[in-house]
MISETOR-979399 format. One record per residue (C-alpha): x, y, z. Coordinates in pm, whole numbers, padded with zeros to 5 digits, always signed. Example, Ala and Ser with C-alpha at 12.3 -4.5 7.8 and 13.67 -1.06 7.14 Angstrom:
REM residues 2
+01230-00450+00780;+01367-00106+00714;
***
This chain:
REM residues 682
+13810+11264+08503;+13930+11126+08807;+14165+10813+08813;+13977+10465+08918;+14036+10483+09341;+14223+10143+09444;+13978+10141+09751;+13570+10223+09786;+13461+10423+10072;+13241+10257+10211;+12891+10496+10238;+12539+10489+10417;+12304+10735+10198;+12016+10995+10219;+11822+10982+10513;+11542+10935+10381;+11736+10638+10250;+11780+10499+10637;+11589+10273+10856;+11261+10417+10936;+11400+10404+11332;+11607+10612+11238;+11406+10868+11084;+11141+10901+11355;+11450+10976+11650;+11543+11277+11421;+11270+11434+11479;+11294+11395+11899;+11586+11621+11787;+11434+11942+11698;+11368+12168+11938;+10974+12186+12064;+10814+12421+12074;+10534+12333+12224;+10331+12185+12520;+10072+12032+12536;+09821+12037+12797;+09528+11818+12635;+09188+11782+12768;+09119+11601+13093;+08991+11250+13045;+08640+11204+12983;+08434+10961+13293;+08401+10732+13009;+08762+10707+12967;+08795+10690+13315;+08549+10403+13395;+08729+10261+13048;+09090+10257+13180;+08985+10119+13530;+08784+09839+13421;+09101+09746+13216;+09312+09773+13528;+09098+09544+13736;+09195+09270+13429;+09559+09326+13488;+09789+09090+13771;+09891+09384+13998;+10033+09149+14222;+10273+09047+13970;+10592+09267+14061;+10862+09014+13889;+10941+09262+13634;+11069+09560+13887;+11270+09318+14108;+11485+09238+13795;+11525+09613+13687;+11684+09603+14042;+11879+09328+14079;+12236+09314+14037;+12243+09735+14011;+12620+09822+14023;+12613+10209+14056;+12300+10437+13917;+12321+10659+13626;+12469+10989+13726;+12275+11284+13619;+12472+11348+13297;+12395+10999+13177;+12097+11071+13273;+12002+11386+13112;+12045+11258+12776;+11675+11089+12791;+11557+11033+13120;+11473+11373+13325;+11165+11461+13107;+10964+11167+13259;+10972+11234+13638;+10573+11290+13615;+10539+10889+13621;+10520+10832+13964;+10587+10484+14138;+10262+10522+14345;+09988+10604+14118;+09874+10596+13759;+09697+10873+13533;+09357+10884+13457;+09453+11000+13067;+09682+10701+13067;+09563+10338+12964;+09693+10125+13329;+09916+09858+13135;+10118+10124+12911;+10127+10333+13281;+10261+10052+13452;+10532+10005+13150;+10626+10387+13210;+10684+10284+13580;+10898+10011+13492;+11084+10143+13238;+11134+10481+13484;+11318+10211+13714;+11613+10136+13419;+11852+10349+13530;+12224+10237+13629;+12488+10006+13546;+12402+09625+13622;+12601+09321+13613;+12390+09066+13402;+12601+08764+13482;+12971+08690+13521;+13168+08901+13318;+12888+09047+13110;+12775+09352+13227;+12482+09618+13074;+12411+09983+13083;+12046+10034+13111;+11853+10412+13093;+12049+10611+12852;+11844+10552+12586;+11575+10299+12383;+11767+09995+12411;+12047+09900+12635;+12412+09870+12565;+12625+09555+12649;+12987+09467+12741;+13113+09119+12764;+13440+09048+12919;+13705+08903+12630;+14034+08776+12724;+14203+09094+12639;+13909+09334+12658;+13536+09438+12619;+13294+09286+12362;+13025+09564+12343;+12675+09401+12179;+12456+09625+12058;+12529+10027+12091;+12256+10245+12127;+12048+10477+11915;+12306+10762+11905;+12674+10838+11913;+12612+11097+12183;+12412+10824+12406;+12688+10548+12334;+12985+10766+12417;+12822+10872+12807;+12727+10515+12814;+13095+10407+12739;+13300+10646+12961;+12979+10526+13216;+13069+10209+13242;+13450+10193+13231;+13451+10437+13569;+13218+10226+13697;+13250+09850+13625;+13440+09695+13939;+13682+09488+13688;+13852+09581+13398;+13782+09985+13349;+14090+10033+13208;+14035+09771+12928;+13998+09834+12558;+13644+09804+12374;+13827+09571+12104;+13488+09394+11938;+13164+09547+11883;+12854+09307+11763;+12493+09453+11582;+12207+09204+11666;+12004+09335+11420;+11940+09566+11110;+11770+09862+11304;+11904+10191+11411;+11860+10203+11782;+12114+09908+11772;+12350+10050+11562;+12351+10371+11579;+12600+10474+11824;+12868+10232+11663;+13112+10575+11573;+13119+10615+11914;+13292+10339+12022;+13433+10324+11670;+13667+10693+11748;+13721+10555+12185;+13871+10238+12008;+13986+10320+11655;+14151+09900+11617;+13812+09737+11734;+13636+09461+11497;+13301+09460+11410;+13058+09168+11329;+12711+09196+11218;+12443+08951+11087;+12438+08869+10751;+12300+09093+10472;+12321+09378+10755;+12434+09645+10565;+12216+09602+10268;+11859+09538+10483;+11961+09894+10695;+11939+10033+10370;+11716+09896+10153;+11394+09786+10410;+11270+10120+10365;+11462+10334+10096;+11170+10315+09856;+10858+10409+10049;+11132+10656+10279;+10915+10973+10274;+10579+10806+10363;+10725+10625+10659;+10927+10939+10783;+10602+11066+10827;+10376+10810+10940;+10676+10725+11186;+10578+11113+11340;+10284+10975+11426;+10404+10628+11589;+10652+10766+11790;+10507+11082+11848;+10778+11315+11720;+10568+11690+11780;+10452+11581+12154;+10598+11658+12489;+10679+11391+12797;+10348+11462+13001;+10007+11255+13129;+09837+11360+12852;+10130+11326+12557;+10461+11091+12576;+10471+10809+12847;+10735+10531+12713;+10799+10461+12440;+10707+10079+12480;+11007+09905+12412;+11204+10146+12697;+11187+10503+12834;+11210+10668+12544;+11464+10759+12281;+11802+10976+12342;+11780+11354+12287;+12051+11514+12388;+12271+11735+12640;+12453+12041+12683;+12818+11865+12693;+12767+11618+12459;+12509+11785+12135;+12239+11687+11986;+12226+11315+11888;+12391+11196+11585;+12264+10826+11448;+12615+10666+11280;+12668+10355+11132;+13066+10178+11137;+13019+09903+10837;+13072+09547+10959;+13402+09382+10919;+13253+08990+10955;+12877+08895+10838;+12745+08620+11040;+12551+08304+10935;+12637+08358+10577;+12617+07947+10482;+12435+07827+10779;+12155+07846+11056;+12433+07805+11329;+12764+08026+11321;+13023+07944+11621;+13283+08180+11646;+13557+08260+11923;+13596+08664+12010;+13835+08721+12238;+13857+08423+12352;+13453+08382+12400;+13297+08141+12248;+12979+08223+12059;+12722+08025+11892;+12529+08273+11659;+12152+08174+11525;+12058+08325+11237;+11665+08524+11307;+11649+08691+10991;+11273+08770+10893;+11177+08799+11224;+11197+09155+11439;+11427+09223+11127;+11517+09142+10793;+11879+09093+10921;+11933+08936+11275;+12070+08702+11488;+12085+08595+11870;+12405+08442+12046;+12431+08166+12320;+12739+08233+12525;+12793+07855+12652;+13109+07957+12909;+12803+08222+13080;+12528+07973+12988;+12367+08298+12861;+12180+08384+12576;+12125+08674+12411;+11795+08728+12211;+11908+09111+12065;+11491+09181+12041;+11381+08875+11942;+11189+08855+12292;+11162+09160+12554;+10891+09269+12859;+10631+09310+12605;+10491+09183+12305;+10678+09338+11924;+10550+09433+11640;+10445+09186+11362;+10355+09497+11141;+10499+09837+11219;+10227+10178+11225;+10530+10350+11063;+10498+10098+10776;+10756+09836+10682;+10738+09425+10560;+10524+09240+10778;+10730+09006+10994;+10712+08646+10991;+10504+08570+11307;+10536+08203+11236;+10925+08181+11171;+10974+08392+11484;+10757+08149+11718;+10972+07873+11559;+11306+08043+11588;+11230+08065+11989;+11131+07704+11979;+11471+07636+11807;+11666+07832+12074;+11453+07630+12360;+11545+07306+12173;+11902+07389+12160;+11984+07527+12489;+11664+07552+12737;+11835+07274+12927;+12124+07498+12983;+12025+07811+12990;+12074+07998+13364;+12032+08421+13202;+11829+08533+12900;+11889+08879+12793;+11877+09110+12518;+11858+09476+12422;+11591+09575+12571;+11450+09521+12925;+11591+09326+13218;+11724+08989+13232;+11554+08725+13339;+11742+08426+13546;+11720+08087+13688;+11600+07799+13412;+11304+07719+13478;+11246+08077+13485;+11392+08142+13157;+11238+07851+13029;+10882+07979+13105;+10968+08302+12957;+11080+08190+12645;+10828+07973+12564;+10521+08199+12673;+10681+08412+12412;+10698+08110+12166;+10385+08043+12235;+10198+08449+12217;+10370+08489+11859;+10220+08130+11764;+09901+08221+11906;+09898+08531+11682;+09975+08365+11375;+09729+08066+11409;+09430+08196+11569;+09460+08448+11235;+09456+08215+11025;+09244+08011+11197;+08989+08259+11223;+09026+08347+10862;+08944+08057+10741;+08640+08067+10921;+08548+08348+10717;+08655+08622+11010;+08742+08934+10734;+09013+09186+10786;+08863+09442+10978;+08714+09218+11228;+09005+08995+11271;+09169+09208+11506;+08867+09178+11761;+08820+08830+11735;+09203+08720+11846;+09202+08971+12136;+08887+08798+12226;+09073+08418+12185;+09341+08508+12399;+09391+08224+12685;+09428+08361+13043;+09772+08267+13087;+09880+08513+12780;+09640+08783+12931;+09778+08779+13248;+10143+08781+13177;+10275+09126+13161;+10545+09021+12939;+10322+08966+12651;+10126+09256+12679;+10103+09525+12377;+10300+09793+12424;+10468+09813+12126;+10266+09595+11929;+09899+09523+11970;+09742+09210+11868;+09477+09385+11684;+09719+09503+11423;+09977+09213+11455;+09649+08980+11382;+09563+09231+11099;+09933+09152+10955;+09949+08814+10971;+09602+08824+10801;+09724+09039+10543;+10051+08801+10475;+09869+08565+10383;+09494+08668+10213;+09640+09049+10184;+09420+09366+10166;+09094+09242+09984;+08811+09042+10223;+08632+08928+09903;+08339+09166+09964;+08256+09306+09599;+08176+09667+09796;+08493+09644+09899;+08664+09573+09568;+08702+09899+09421;+08568+10208+09628;+08557+10568+09587;+08906+10731+09636;+08855+10875+10025;+08768+11217+09931;+08489+11140+09690;+08343+10864+09926;+08355+11117+10249;+08157+11364+10015;+07886+11133+09949;+07863+10967+10305;+07806+11303+10414;+07546+11363+10169;+07352+11002+10208;+07410+11086+10662;+07189+11396+10602;+07448+11687+10585;+07717+11738+10846;+07475+11931+11057;+07348+11576+11132;+07628+11381+11174;+07734+11628+11393;+07479+11612+11661;+07483+11210+11647;+07834+11241+11676;+07835+11403+11999;+07523+11191+12148;+07802+10856+12142;+08076+11088+12249;+07855+11145+12534;+07873+10791+12593;+08188+10693+12538;+08147+10525+12194;+08425+10703+12012;+08570+10395+11784;+08263+10485+11546;+08251+10849+11617;+08640+10862+11493;+08526+10694+11194;+08213+10883+11089;+08352+11243+11216;+08688+11146+10964;+08480+11147+10667;+08263+11437+10781;+08569+11670+10835;+08715+11514+10528;+08423+11633+10284;+08365+11972+10490;+08728+12061+10689;+08630+12412+10748;+08344+12274+10978;+08533+12407+11321;+08291+12202+11501;+08313+11861+11359;+08705+11914+11363;+08738+11986+11718;+08476+11698+11833;+08699+11469+11633;+09020+11603+11816;+08861+11566+12154;+08773+11138+12003;+09118+11091+11896;+09237+11193+12252;+09006+11023+12445;+09083+10679+12256;+09473+10773+12289;+09419+10807+12669;+09257+10428+12658;+09561+10305+12427;+09783+10014+12575;+09987+10043+12281;+10244+10316+12278;+10234+10353+11889;+09841+10372+11915;+09863+10655+12181;+10116+10863+11985;+09897+10836+11663;+09584+10932+11813;+09752+11191+12030;+09907+11343+11721;+09630+11294+11467;+09431+11523+11696;+09721+11827+11777;+09736+11789+11394;+09296+11865+11363;+09363+12091+11589;+09622+12347+11484;+09792+12179+11169;+10197+12010+11122;+10397+12168+11379;+10797+12116+11364;+10983+11814+11522;+10807+11610+11199;+11151+11347+11119;+11405+11532+10901;+11719+11418+10745;+11970+11275+10995;+12335+11332+11131;+12591+11359+10848;+12766+11159+10968;+12530+10832+10857;+12583+10865+10458;+12472+10513+10317;+12604+10157+10116;+12376+10258+09834;+12466+10077+09500;+12432+10272+09201;+12124+10025+09080;+11988+10114+09413;+12015+10512+09387;+11879+10460+09039;+11551+10241+09149;+11525+10531+09387;+11498+10773+09135;+11246+10604+08928;+11007+10647+09244;+11027+10992+09225;+10941+10982+08814;+10628+11147+08765;+10490+10906+08486;+10275+11180+08280;+10544+11392+08257;+10787+11089+08165;+10573+10981+07906;+10702+11218+07657;+11048+11227+07758;+11218+10901+07630;+11604+10833+07633;+11864+10607+07689;+12178+10627+07887;+12493+10454+08016;+12581+10574+08356;+13008+10471+08369;+13133+10453+08682;+13514+10470+08661;+13591+10448+09071;+13440+10113+09136;+13460+09970+08743;+13125+09955+08704;+12847+10052+08478;+12506+10066+08412;+12234+10083+08121;+11896+10349+08179;+11641+10391+07972;+11333+10576+08025;+11004+10452+07854;+10678+10479+07878;+10688+10685+08141;+10895+10408+08386;+11276+10448+08470;+11488+10122+08432;+11796+10038+08519;+12009+09731+08477;+12397+09625+08586;+12597+09551+08219;+12920+09429+08164;+13019+09685+07880;+12798+10011+07778;+12527+09963+07539;+12391+10135+07221;+12254+10457+07376;+12135+10831+07360;+12418+10932+07614;+12690+10780+07805;+12747+10988+08116;+13073+10961+08336;+13041+11033+08717;+13248+10856+09011;+13017+10709+09222;+13215+10865+09547;+13090+11216+09334;+12735+11092+09307;+12762+11011+09672;+12828+11378+09729;+12557+11453+09492;+12318+11291+09760;+12461+11463+10031;+12472+11795+09840;+12766+11861+09877;+12832+11917+09527;+12657+11931+09211;+12656+11785+08843;+12742+12138+08711;+12991+12152+08948;+13146+11834+08844;+13108+11886+08455;+13267+12243+08521;+13593+12094+08737;+13610+11805+08419;+13533+11545+08695;+13222+11417+08531;+13157+11401+08195;+12855+11339+07922;+12886+11210+07553;+12602+11210+07350;+12213+11375+07408;+12313+11616+07655;+11949+11656+07728;+11912+11312+07875;+11963+11450+08207;+11741+11739+08165;+11517+11459+08100;+11525+11266+08413;+11564+11589+08635;+11227+11726+08459;+11066+11405+08540;+11132+11398+08863;+10961+11545+09188;+11047+11622+09529;+10824+11448+09791;+10653+11662+10039;+10785+11567+10372;+10460+11677+10592;+10193+11547+10330;+09847+11568+10517;+09748+11276+10750;+09431+11389+10869;+09256+11737+10701;+09504+12037+10854;+09287+12357+10916;+09375+12680+10722;+09470+12969+10844;+09276+13072+11147;+09078+12782+11167;+09232+12617+11467;+09042+12483+11712;+09115+12454+12114;+09466+12628+12004;+09476+12759+12355;+09630+12403+12482;+09925+12414+12331;+10174+12715+12391;
***
């Protein structure tokens, strides 16, 4: 056995155990083999999009002006090439029939953010190299980097561009790095900054490391697969494919000089707001007041007021659009009421003094009155979703109906403001999230209490409607009238019941495509278009996979055992009961593990207990197993690990565990030689 280590190397684990934004981005790093042409918009879609356009306040161009305000230097070709150059098809003087006009306008807006900008005296941003912005704040001895993008490559390119372009202090070091919250597009580039400036000190919200790992651990495989749909991981940029990422132009990919994008993590040296809602710190001579916002946009997060600059950094609490209360790839529902109240707390604390509001997405907002108006409308937008959802629910509106009902209740002031539009989160699915948070998925209608499983239900549905030919004939008539929502519902059941019916499959794919063309929300568009693609030609390369090896994991042994418990098949495990101590000498921890009644249990204990076996293994070696750098057998052979007692406990555990399918079926995929409209993809 190795002797216990005096220091423990801090790790972050399997990419499947990362926050989902990490997983979603990995899909974009796969070589894209498809170039989708897509079908044109139908006349009905064209008319719907034109009618939608008439509701929009096209005269308001303030966001475009702000995107160009205080531009110091446009992006170099190298900096732009990491993300932007695939989106040249977005034109500023026209829109596209195949894109919702509001989403196209957001795509136009995000296309104009491309360079080094001055936020205010001593604060600069590089925008347009990633989904998020990277901010640099001048301190006494150097720079403070705030939110450091998604990938190491994007952060390095952006930092070098900043230091070479900033009109002051380009020769100064970066002395501190701050993360606003626990999503990867705000910390993923951290290793680049650390490599450039090894003595940097890192600050983060309370519990960020734990939340970064834990938010999506147990459902990580499902979330990764779902994220491929939400972020369009297998789609290509075009007017009939990817057009924008809502929060920003796109996620950083790669360039020939810097290689593929790696998501990294440098562990914080200091955790903020551990004991109070507000905390004041002076970092390199800059006084900062941090407000804890955990439970709003992220499970660990904060915003920052800088009194000397009269500047409020809002992280991702506010951007030029509405955020997700429920994210389509899956996550715990966020607290809309707290979100609204935390914005209100910022208004009450600093509203009379703020002269500039800036964050990790979109351009800053300047001027005290403008900033306050912006914040109040953002506050009221999230408050509206919360309060009106519950008003309607308290009047008996059910989960399936609540989204449309909330949209119909939108006040004119919210409807006409661009920065409350649903580019990332829609009013429909956010209202359903609020309903689910308070009342759950069940609407109390007995018919919905215990329906048949989806496959069996689909077969009966087709039978009751007179067979699939009858369904397709009726669906075609509704499709021709542009009634796509119900066509999608009925044909989904038809194709699930009879996946070999190519006519039904083709019509369902066409239906999803038109719904995608009409969607304002980026995630809706990508989900519809991804579903259409998989109906036509099946799952494609580009589905999210393991992220960079540099992203390890800060998982306790207990968390790792919890994850292993999710992989246990109870029908097998019920016959393989055992007890085992797991002793970790290098961190001086002991876990008692018990397989009973088909369930794997674990708990941290003070001393080893009487058990069938005892496993001795260093935590660092467990991590190496997770990262596939070694195996348990190799550790046994080298006597770096050992087991006493019943050695079959290991095989009982291993034989009870399953491997997840990372490409499980979402829509019925075509069998071999059963594809439809394959000519649309080459």
